[in-house]
C-alpha positions in Angstrom: -86.7 55.2 -77.6 -83.4 56.8 -77.0 -81.7 58.2 -80.0 -79.3 55.9 -82.0 -76.4 58.0 -83.2 -73.8 55.5 -84.5 -74.8 52.1 -85.8 -72.5 49.5 -87.1 -74.3 47.0 -89.6 -72.7 43.6 -90.7 -72.8 43.5 -94.5 -71.6 40.8 -97.1 -72.8 39.7 -100.4 -74.8 36.7 -99.0 -74.2 36.1 -95.3 -75.7 39.4 -94.0 -77.2 40.8 -97.2 -80.9 41.3 -96.2 -81.5 44.8 -95.0 -84.5 47.1 -95.6 -83.0 50.6 -96.9 -85.6 52.0 -94.6 -84.1 50.5 -91.7 -80.5 51.8 -92.7 -82.2 55.4 -93.0 -83.4 55.6 -89.5 -80.4 54.2 -87.9 -78.2 57.7 -87.8 -74.6 57.7 -88.7 -74.2 54.2 -90.2 -71.0 52.2 -90.9 -70.6 48.7 -92.4 -68.4 45.9 -91.7 -67.9 42.4 -93.0 -67.8 39.7 -90.5 -66.2 37.2 -92.6 -62.9 39.6 -93.1 -63.0 42.3 -90.6 -62.7 43.0 -86.9 -65.4 45.6 -86.0 -64.2 48.7 -83.6 -67.0 49.0 -81.1 -65.9 52.3 -79.7 -68.6 54.9 -80.0 -71.1 52.4 -81.3 -74.8 52.8 -80.1 -76.3 49.7 -81.8 -74.9 46.8 -83.6 -77.2 45.5 -86.4 -77.0 41.8 -87.7 -79.4 41.7 -90.6 -80.5 38.3 -92.2 -78.9 36.5 -95.0 -77.2 33.0 -95.5 -74.4 32.6 -92.9 -74.7 28.7 -93.4 -73.2 29.4 -96.8 -70.1 30.9 -95.6 -69.3 29.2 -92.3 -65.7 28.6 -93.0 -64.9 32.5 -93.5 -67.0 33.2 -90.4 -65.1 30.6 -88.2 -61.9 31.8 -89.6 -62.7 35.3 -88.3 -62.6 34.3 -84.6 -61.5 37.8 -83.7 -64.8 39.2 -85.1 -66.9 36.5 -83.5 -65.1 37.5 -79.9 -65.6 41.1 -80.4 -69.4 40.6 -81.2 -69.5 38.4 -78.3 -67.8 40.9 -76.2 -69.9 43.7 -77.2 -73.3 41.8 -76.5 -71.9 40.6 -72.9 -70.7 44.3 -71.9 -74.6 45.4 -72.6 -74.0 46.6 -76.0 -77.3 47.2 -77.8 -77.7 44.5 -80.8 -80.6 43.7 -83.1 -80.1 40.4 -84.9 -82.7 39.3 -87.5 -82.7 35.5 -89.0 -79.0 35.1 -90.2 -77.7 37.6 -87.8 -79.4 35.5 -84.8 -77.9 32.3 -86.2 -74.6 34.0 -86.1 -75.2 34.9 -82.3 -76.0 31.2 -81.5 -73.6 28.8 -80.1 -73.1 27.1 -83.5 -74.5 26.0 -86.9 -74.8 22.3 -87.9 -74.6 21.5 -91.6 -74.1 18.1 -93.3 -70.2 18.9 -93.2 -70.3 19.1 -89.5 -70.8 21.8 -86.6 -69.4 25.3 -86.9 -68.8 27.6 -83.8 -70.5 30.9 -84.0 -70.4 33.9 -81.5 -72.0 32.0 -78.7 -74.0 34.9 -77.2 -77.3 32.9 -77.4 -76.9 29.1 -76.3 -78.7 27.5 -79.2 -77.8 25.3 -81.9 -79.0 25.9 -85.3 -79.3 23.3 -88.2 -78.9 23.6 -91.6 -78.7 20.1 -92.5 -80.6 19.0 -95.5 -82.7 16.5 -93.8 -83.8 19.1 -91.1 -84.8 21.7 -93.8 -88.3 23.0 -93.1 -89.7 26.2 -94.8 -90.9 28.9 -92.4 -92.5 31.7 -94.3 -94.9 34.6 -93.5 -95.6 37.9 -91.8 -95.1 38.2 -88.1 -96.2 40.8 -85.4 -95.4 40.8 -81.9 -95.7 43.4 -78.9 -92.5 43.9 -76.8 -91.9 46.7 -74.1 -95.3 48.5 -75.3 -94.1 48.4 -78.8 -95.4 46.8 -81.8 -92.8 45.1 -84.2 -93.8 43.7 -87.6 -91.6 41.9 -90.0 -91.5 38.6 -92.1 -89.9 35.2 -91.8 -88.5 33.3 -94.6 -85.8 30.6 -93.8 -85.1 27.0 -94.0 -82.8 26.5 -90.9 -84.3 25.4 -87.8 -83.1 25.3 -84.1 -81.6 21.7 -83.2 -84.0 20.0 -80.8 -86.7 21.9 -79.0 -87.8 25.4 -80.1 -86.6 27.7 -77.5 -88.9 29.6 -75.3 -89.9 33.2 -76.6 -90.2 36.1 -74.5 -93.4 37.3 -76.4 -96.2 35.4 -78.5 -95.6 36.1 -82.2 -98.6 36.1 -84.5 -98.9 35.6 -88.3 -100.7 38.1 -90.6 -104.1 36.6 -89.7 -103.4 37.0 -85.8 -102.8 33.2 -85.3 -99.9 32.4 -82.9 -97.0 31.0 -84.5 -93.7 29.2 -82.9 -91.3 31.8 -84.2 -89.3 32.7 -80.9 -88.0 36.0 -79.9 -85.0 36.5 -77.7 -84.1 39.1 -75.5 -80.7 38.6 -73.5 -79.1 41.8 -72.0 -79.4 44.5 -74.5 -79.8 41.9 -77.5 -83.1 41.5 -79.2 -83.0 38.5 -81.8 -85.4 36.5 -83.9 -85.8 34.8 -87.2 -88.1 37.7 -87.9 -86.9 40.6 -90.4 -88.2 43.6 -89.0 -89.6 46.4 -91.3 -91.9 48.4 -88.8 -91.5 49.4 -85.3 -94.3 51.6 -83.6 
């Protein structure tokens, strides 16, 4: 794997708050930004890390910061390396739907996520998958879902007992995203 020198990490109190310290420790020079209020500078950034959290609880602030959403989309479209987990993946999607309406996100991924109360369903468990010859391990915990059919995954994801699960993993350009919070890559 090529060396990662400069990592930009989204971090807020709640929207992008779930980050394993071990992941931060292995990511080289790390800087943080708040997608609710900041516009990131992607010069000299080797990796954008969008961790999990609860973006559905702060949609008005995320929508209001259109410059940040545009910058993230431009970085991804220009082959920037991005890892997006759970809430980070939701932020990369076209939009998030709640009981209050539909809120545009970055639009890197063409999916719509539903956070409506009627659509809530617990997805929970350890996850494992092999991608590009590497094993990824993590866990999944969320109530939001894809609106409509679950999109096709680039790999089969398994639970802790080795049973296949429907959790999709997406690769788009240099973007890797899933509902899985990664804690180990071999």
